[in-house]
N, C-alpha and C positions, 0 to 999 in steps of 0.2 A: 301193485295196488298201493295206493297211499293210505297211510294210517293217520289217526287223529294226533295232531301236535307235531308231526314231522314236516320240516320246511327245507327247501334247498338252500345252500350257503349263499350269503350276500357278499360277493367280492367287492362291490363298489364301496360298501361301508368300511371294510377293512383298509382299503387303499386310502380312504379319506382320513381315517384315524392315524395311519402312518405318516401321512403328509403333515398333519397337524403337529405330531410329535417332532418331526424334523424342523418345522418352522419354530416351534418353541425352543428347541435346542439351539438353533442358530441365533434366536433373539437373546438367549441367556449368554451365549458366547460373546456376542457383540456388546451386551451390557457389561459383562465382566471386563472385557477389553477397554471399554470406555472408562469404567471406574478405575481400572489399573492405571490408565493414562492420567486421570485426574489426580490419583494418589501420588503418582510419580512427579507431577508438576508441583503438587503441594510440598512434597519432600524436598524438591530442588529449591523451592522458595524458602523453606525452613533452613536448609543448609546455607543458603545465601545470607539469611538474617544472622545465623550463628557466626559465620565467618566475618561478616561486616561488623558485628558486635565485638568480636575478638580483636579485629584490627583497630576499631575505635578505642577499645580499652588499652591496647598496646600503645597507640599514639598518645593517649592521655598520660599513661605512665611514663612514656619516654619524655614528654614535655616536662612533667613534674620533676623527674629525676635529673633531667638536663639542666633545669633552671633552679634546682634546690641549692641553696648557698652552702658551700663547703667551708666557709669561714664565718666567724662571728661578726667580722667587719671586713669591708673591702678596702680598708685603709692602705694607701701606698706610701704615706709619709711615716713619721715616727709612730711606733705602735708597740704594744706588748705582745710578744709571741706566746702561744700557749700550745702545749702538747698534752692530750688527755690520756691518762692511764686508767682504764676502767675494766673491771671484771677480773677473773682469774688470770694470772700471768703464766703463760705456758706457750710452748712452741706452736701448738696447733690452734690457739685461741686468737682473738682479735688483738689482745694485749700481749704480743710476742716481741722479743728483743729486736728483731729486724725492723719491724714496723715502727716501734717506739724510737729506735736509734735514727731511723730515716727522718722522722719528724724533727727530732732534736738537732740533727746536723743541718737541716734546712733552716731552722731558726737561727743557729749560730752563723750561718753564711749570709743571712739577710742583714745588711748593714743598717737598714731602716728600723730594725727591731732594737728596742732599748733594753730588753731583758726577756727572760723566759720564765713562764710559770708552768710547772708540772702539776696539772690538776689531777689529784689522786682520789680514786674511789675503788679500792681493790682489797680483797681479803688476803692477797698474797698468791703464792704459787711456787714455781720452780726457782730454786736458788741459782741455777745456772743462768736462766734467762734474766733474773734480777741482777746477777753479778755482771753480765755483759753490759747491761744498761748503765749500771753504776760506774763501771770502768770507763765507758765511752764518755760519760759526762765529765769525769775527772780529766780525761785526755783533752776534750774540747775546751774546758775551762783554761787550760794552759795556752791554747792557741788564741784565745780572746779573753784575757784576764779582766777586762773592763765590762764584761757582759754578765750581769748578775743572774743567778738561777734561784728561783724560789719554788718550793713545794707547797701547794695549798690542798689540804685534805678536806674532802666532803664528808660522806657518811663514815667511811672506814678506810684506814691505811694500816694494814697489819702485815706482819711477817715479811714476805718478799716485797710487798709494797713499801714498807718502811725501809727495807734494804736499799731501794732506789732513792727514797726521799732523803736519806742522810747524805747523798751526794750534793744536794742543794746547799746554797749558802745559808738560807734560813727556811724554816718550816712553819707554816701557819695552819690553823684548823678552827673549826667551830667548837664552841664550848661542849657540845654534846657528841662530837666526833669520837670514833673509837680508834685508839692509837696504841701501837706496841706489838705484843706477841713476838718478842725476839726469841725465837726458838726454832727447833727443827723436829719434824715428826715423820714417821714411816708407818703406814697403815697396812693391815692385812687381816686375814681370817684364818681360823683353824677348823678343819672339818674332820679331825681324827675320830671323835666320838660318833659323828654322823655316819661315817663309813662303816664303823663297827655295827651300828644299829641297822643300817640298811643291808649289810652283808656284802659290801663291795670289796673286792680285793684290789689293792693299789699296786700297780706294776710300773716302776720307774727305773729305767736303765740309764746309767750315767757313766761317763769317763771323767774322773776327777773327784777327789774326796768330797768337795763342797759344792759340786755342781747343782745338787738339789737343795741349795741354801734356802732356808725358810719355806720349804714346800708346805703349803697349807694342809696337805693330806697326810703329812708325817708328823710324828711327835717333835716338839721343839727341842733342839739340841743346845746344851749350855754353851758350847763353843760358837755356834751360830749366833746366839743371842749376844754373847760378848763382842763378837766381831761387829755386829750391827750397831751396838751401842758405841763402840769406838769410832765407827764411821760417822754416826750422828754427832758425836761429841766434836769431831774434827770440823764438820760443817758448821756446827753451832759456834765454835771458836772463831771461825772465819767471819761469821755474822757479827759476833761481838767486836772483833777487831775493826770491821768496817764501820760499825756504829760509833765506836770510840774515836776513830779517825775523823769521822764526819762531824760529830758533836763536840768532841774535846772536853774542855772544862765546863761546858754548859750542863753536862750530865750530873744529876744529884748522886750523892753517895748512898745508894739504896741497893740492897742485895737482891731485891725482887725485879730489878730492871731487866735482867737477862734470864728470867725464869720462865718466860713464855706468857706471862700475864699481860693484860691489856688494860688501858685506862681511858677515861673520858678526856676530851681536849682540855678541859679546865684543869684536871689533875696532871695531864702531860706537861703543862707549862711549868708547874712546880717541880716536876721530875727532870726537867731539862730536855725532854724528848721533842718538844716544839718550842718555838720562840715567841709565839703570841697567838691571839685570837683574831682571825680575819678571814675574808672570803676572796674569791678571785677578783672581783671588781674593785674592792678596796685596796688590794695589793697593787693592782695595775694603776689605779688612780692616785693613791696616797703615797705609795712607796716608790714605784717605778716612774710615776709622773707621766704615764702614757695610757690614757683611759681607753683608747681604741684597742680592742683585742682581736688578734688574727689567729685563727686556729690552724696550726701546722700538722695536726694529727692526720696521718695517712688513713683514708677511709676505704673500706671495701667498695669495689665497683658494683653497686647495687643494680645498675642498669644491665650489666652482663648477667648477673644472677637472675634478674627478673626475666630477661630474654630467654635464658636457658630453661627456667622453670615454665615459662609460657610455651616454649617450643615443645617441652616434654608433655605438658598438659594437652596441647593440641594433638600431638602424636598419639597419646593415649586415647583421647576422645575419638579420633578418626579410626584407630584400630578397633575400638569397642563398637563404633557404628558399623564398621565393615563386618565385624563378627556377627552383629545383629542381622545384617543383610544376608549373610551366608546362611544363617540359621533359618 
């Protein structure tokens, strides 16, 4: 007996519902695949634009660096040779002895060069590097005695820079240039009190009584201090001897000359540290008589540096992009 509200199941309705769900699922899959293909094409286009842009920038940089002048003048006839000594003088810096000496040798070997200007703009640096350059200038002057060498100071020529400059026949500067600082220094720090406050125990094992010489974490020893002063005094005297040899009787009788003080270019003339006030152009034109200036300074290969940095940047960009894709 049938009761009110009881109906037999409708199998056709259920089948229709399942069919619709299957069709919806298929459409969603097809839509997702289509969108994925579109996104993939867009990504490929973006990557193409990126690489094309990088290649374009690389070519532009290549052209700029390839055609950038390495010399102040392309003169092949009589000219003034110039070697620039700029920045700290040290073995690892651009102003290192090997680089400077290479430029100076090339200038001496060029028979078209009427003289050499050392254009100085340096606070100084290594006494060893400065000494190598000074010695080489002295040697080269003997091989070509008729080849004058002038040092022209720009903003500053102090300490090791002046050590090199005194090898020149004459030194010129601007009236406001900084000249001098004939002295030697050794810098360091002491952390003894800091260790005590922090509560750190210093453990230093050495073989040799003075192997921990001037250890910043140990109290200063009087014997170490005396030894360091003797060493600095020796190097200072070497500096003084080089200056006296290069400047001779032109130096004024002034006790402060070798004290480490420095002076303006105008004051340096009176003290005999320089010979006059002039710049690179006036020395080339009025003293050497060769207005055209050719730069013999060895320059870093910026193209190789740029290519290396560009390659590293591209590699990093690609690796980052790959990591994004993996994620």
